[in-house]
TORROBA-41571 format. One line per 5 residues: their letters; for each residue x, y, z of N, C-alpha, C. Coordinates in nm, 4 decimals. Layout:
residues N
a = X/Y/Z/X/Y/Z/X/Y/Z | ...
This chain:
residues 85
mtyrn = 1.0050/22.6125/-12.3641/0.9503/22.7274/-12.2968/0.8474/22.6797/-12.1944 | 0.8530/22.7337/-12.0744/0.7568/22.6958/-11.9717/0.6596/22.8102/-11.9479 | 0.5429/22.7747/-11.9021/0.4388/22.8727/-11.8753/0.4045/22.8686/-11.7277 | 0.3972/22.9852/-11.6664/0.3666/22.9907/-11.5234/0.2257/22.9420/-11.4947 | 0.1322/22.9840/-11.5742/-0.0062/22.9431/-11.5537/-0.0300/22.8186/-11.6370
snidr = -0.0474/22.7061/-11.5722/-0.0610/22.5798/-11.6452/-0.1905/22.5718/-11.7240 | -0.2821/22.6654/-11.7027/-0.4078/22.6661/-11.7755/-0.3940/22.7377/-11.9101 | -0.2777/22.7950/-11.9377/-0.2543/22.8654/-12.0635/-0.1651/22.7789/-12.1513 | -0.2100/22.7543/-12.2755/-0.1285/22.6724/-12.3653/-0.0341/22.7609/-12.4461 | 0.0398/22.7007/-12.5373/0.1417/22.7735/-12.6144/0.0839/22.8845/-12.7011
tgeaa = -0.0431/22.8725/-12.7393/-0.1038/22.9750/-12.8240/-0.1532/23.0930/-12.7429 | -0.1467/23.0828/-12.6105/-0.1964/23.1898/-12.5257/-0.3424/23.1716/-12.4883 | -0.4039/23.0665/-12.5397/-0.5440/23.0380/-12.5087/-0.5526/22.9626/-12.3767 | -0.6595/22.9856/-12.3046/-0.6819/22.9094/-12.1812/-0.7175/22.7663/-12.2184 | -0.6467/22.6721/-12.1610/-0.6728/22.5306/-12.1883/-0.7974/22.4873/-12.1114
pepss = -0.8817/22.4054/-12.1730/-1.0025/22.3604/-12.1036/-0.9683/22.2678/-11.9879 | -1.0514/22.2704/-11.8871/-1.0344/22.1837/-11.7714/-1.1604/22.1012/-11.7526 | -1.1479/21.9818/-11.6958/-1.2673/21.8992/-11.6720/-1.3733/21.9712/-11.5895 | -1.3310/22.0538/-11.4936/-1.4287/22.1263/-11.4117/-1.5068/22.2267/-11.4959 | -1.4433/22.2828/-11.5989/-1.5123/22.3756/-11.6882/-1.6194/22.3034/-11.7684
vaqlr = -1.5882/22.1831/-11.8130/-1.6848/22.1027/-11.8879/-1.8041/22.0709/-11.7989 | -1.7771/22.0291/-11.6770/-1.8852/21.9963/-11.5835/-1.9720/22.1186/-11.5555 | -1.9099/22.2348/-11.5424/-1.9850/22.3580/-11.5180/-2.0755/22.3901/-11.6367 | -2.0243/22.3750/-11.7583/-2.1073/22.3993/-11.8767/-2.2261/22.3038/-11.8808 | -2.2028/22.1780/-11.8477/-2.3125/22.0797/-11.8460/-2.4174/22.1173/-11.7408
reark = -2.3716/22.1633/-11.6227/-2.4667/22.2060/-11.5188/-2.5497/22.3245/-11.5664 | -2.4838/22.4209/-11.6293/-2.5550/22.5392/-11.6781/-2.6546/22.5023/-11.7880 | -2.6190/22.4062/-11.8720/-2.7108/22.3604/-11.9769/-2.8340/22.2959/-11.9143 | -2.8133/22.2150/-11.8103/-2.9279/22.1533/-11.7406/-3.0184/22.2600/-11.6791 | -2.9581/22.3629/-11.6202/-3.0369/22.4719/-11.5617/-3.1181/22.5435/-11.6692
arslg = -3.0552/22.5705/-11.7828/-3.1254/22.6393/-11.8916/-3.2421/22.5552/-11.9421 | -3.2224/22.4239/-11.9536/-3.3324/22.3358/-11.9962/-3.4452/22.3350/-11.8936 | -3.4074/22.3331/-11.7680/-3.5064/22.3337/-11.6605/-3.5882/22.4631/-11.6636 | -3.5199/22.5746/-11.6825/-3.5898/22.7023/-11.6949/-3.6773/22.7042/-11.8195 | -3.6278/22.6448/-11.9272/-3.7067/22.6369/-12.0504/-3.8330/22.5555/-12.0310
daafs = -3.8220/22.4469/-11.9562/-3.9396/22.3641/-11.9284/-4.0456/22.4423/-11.8512 | -4.0012/22.5362/-11.7667/-4.0932/22.6129/-11.6832/-4.1344/22.7463/-11.7461 | -4.0781/22.7800/-11.8609/-4.1069/22.9094/-11.9238/-4.2528/22.9177/-11.9669 | -4.3087/23.0380/-11.9553/-4.4487/23.0585/-11.9914/-4.4667/23.0800/-12.1412 | -4.3747/23.1527/-12.2021/-4.3914/23.1818/-12.3451/-4.3069/23.0875/-12.4301
ddarq = -4.3554/23.0628/-12.5497/-4.2813/22.9771/-12.6427/-4.1479/23.0399/-12.6820 | -4.1468/23.1741/-12.6949/-4.0223/23.2427/-12.7313/-3.9154/23.2236/-12.6236 | -3.9547/23.2407/-12.4978/-3.8587/23.2232/-12.3877/-3.8113/23.0787/-12.3815 | -3.9035/22.9859/-12.3995/-3.8691/22.8431/-12.3962/-3.7679/22.8108/-12.5060 | -3.7954/22.8583/-12.6273/-3.7062/22.8324/-12.7405/-3.5678/22.8926/-12.7169
qlyei = -3.5660/23.0144/-12.6646/-3.4380/23.0809/-12.6393/-3.3561/23.0042/-12.5351 | -3.4203/22.9580/-12.4295/-3.3492/22.8826/-12.3256/-3.2998/22.7484/-12.3777 | -3.3789/22.6833/-12.4616/-3.3345/22.5561/-12.5209/-3.2154/22.5779/-12.6142 | -3.2152/22.6898/-12.6867/-3.1016/22.7210/-12.7744/-2.9753/22.7478/-12.6920 | -2.9920/22.8166/-12.5797/-2.8784/22.8418/-12.4906/-2.8238/22.7099/-12.4377
aasld = -2.9135/22.6202/-12.3960/-2.8710/22.4892/-12.3451/-2.7959/22.4113/-12.4523 | -2.8463/22.4136/-12.5753/-2.7796/22.3421/-12.6847/-2.6412/22.4010/-12.7113 | -2.6307/22.5328/-12.7056/-2.5019/22.5987/-12.7271/-2.4020/22.5606/-12.6171 | -2.4479/22.5570/-12.4927/-2.3603/22.5170/-12.3818/-2.3154/22.3723/-12.3968 | -2.4060/22.2857/-12.4398/-2.3693/22.1451/-12.4621/-2.2660/22.1311/-12.5740
reatl = -2.2834/22.2091/-12.6818/-2.1849/22.2049/-12.7913/-2.0480/22.2495/-12.7415 | -2.0457/22.3561/-12.6633/-1.9187/22.4062/-12.6099/-1.8533/22.3017/-12.5192 | -1.9328/22.2355/-12.4364/-1.8794/22.1310/-12.3483/-1.8234/22.0146/-12.4297 | -1.8922/21.9783/-12.5370/-1.8452/21.8695/-12.6232/-1.7117/21.9058/-12.6878 | -1.6986/22.0305/-12.7328/-1.5717/22.0758/-12.7913/-1.4594/22.0742/-12.6876
meaal = -1.4914/22.1156/-12.5655/-1.3902/22.1133/-12.4594/-1.3479/21.9703/-12.4272 | -1.4442/21.8782/-12.4238/-1.4106/21.7378/-12.3988/-1.3186/21.6839/-12.5077 | -1.3452/21.7214/-12.6320/-1.2601/21.6772/-12.7424/-1.1197/21.7351/-12.7276 | -1.1102/21.8616/-12.6866/-0.9794/21.9238/-12.6669/-0.9035/21.8556/-12.5533 | -0.9745/21.8225/-12.4459/-0.9102/21.7519/-12.3345/-0.8612/21.6145/-12.3775
aakag = -0.9415/21.5440/-12.4569/-0.9021/21.4111/-12.5047/-0.7803/21.4211/-12.5963 | -0.7784/21.5228/-12.6822/-0.6647/21.5405/-12.7726/-0.5383/21.5749/-12.6939 | -0.5543/21.6556/-12.5906/-0.4396/21.6943/-12.5089/-0.3860/21.5748/-12.4298 | -0.4757/21.4847/-12.3886/-0.4350/21.3673/-12.3115/-0.3539/21.2710/-12.3964 | -0.3746/21.2733/-12.5266/-0.2977/21.1882/-12.6160/-0.3616/21.0535/-12.6402
paarr = -0.3016/20.9755/-12.7310/-0.3592/20.8471/-12.7699/-0.3618/20.7449/-12.6569 | -0.2688/20.7492/-12.5646/-0.2670/20.6504/-12.4556/-0.3922/20.6615/-12.3701 | -0.4382/20.7824/-12.3468/-0.5580/20.8018/-12.2646/-0.6822/20.7513/-12.3365 | -0.6843/20.7620/-12.4677/-0.8017/20.7169/-12.5434/-0.8084/20.5652/-12.5506 | -0.6937/20.4968/-12.5370/-0.6932/20.3503/-12.5452/-0.7295/20.2853/-12.4121
rpata = -0.7240/20.3612/-12.3042/-0.7526/20.3074/-12.1721/-0.8981/20.2621/-12.1646 | -0.9243/20.1461/-12.1071/-1.0630/20.1012/-12.0949/-1.1438/20.1957/-12.0062 | -1.2734/20.1977/-12.0265/-1.3609/20.2884/-11.9527/-1.3567/20.2632/-11.8027 | -1.3241/20.1430/-11.7622/-1.3215/20.1105/-11.6195/-1.1828/20.1272/-11.5591 | -1.0910/20.1888/-11.6305/-0.9534/20.2020/-11.5823/-0.9449/20.2853/-11.4547
hvapr = -1.0402/20.3726/-11.4312/-1.0358/20.4575/-11.3127/-1.0874/20.3872/-11.1873 | -1.1443/20.2700/-11.2007/-1.1989/20.1961/-11.0867/-1.0870/20.1165/-11.0198 | -1.0767/20.1315/-10.8894/-0.9727/20.0595/-10.8152/-1.0077/19.9114/-10.8074 | -0.9080/19.8233/-10.8182/-0.9353/19.6794/-10.8081/-0.9825/19.6439/-10.6679 | -1.0626/19.5392/-10.6591/-1.1158/19.4960/-10.5282/-1.0204/19.4063/-10.4575
């Protein structure tokens, strides 16, 4: 069975994309930055919790992407993306 939207997997769930992970990481950094500048301890704590939640979600998406890539992608050395000189 083929799917028209390549971002949808067989379960009907949207498959994570690397750009989504990067966006979550950016939003987590913004939340931490706002937390650092917050005046009240309650606001600071809430923003730090939001940042932690975004980081957890990004980590889960990275794991899903790695699982989808399969074992061959996990065995590739970290420098495999660098072009030879």
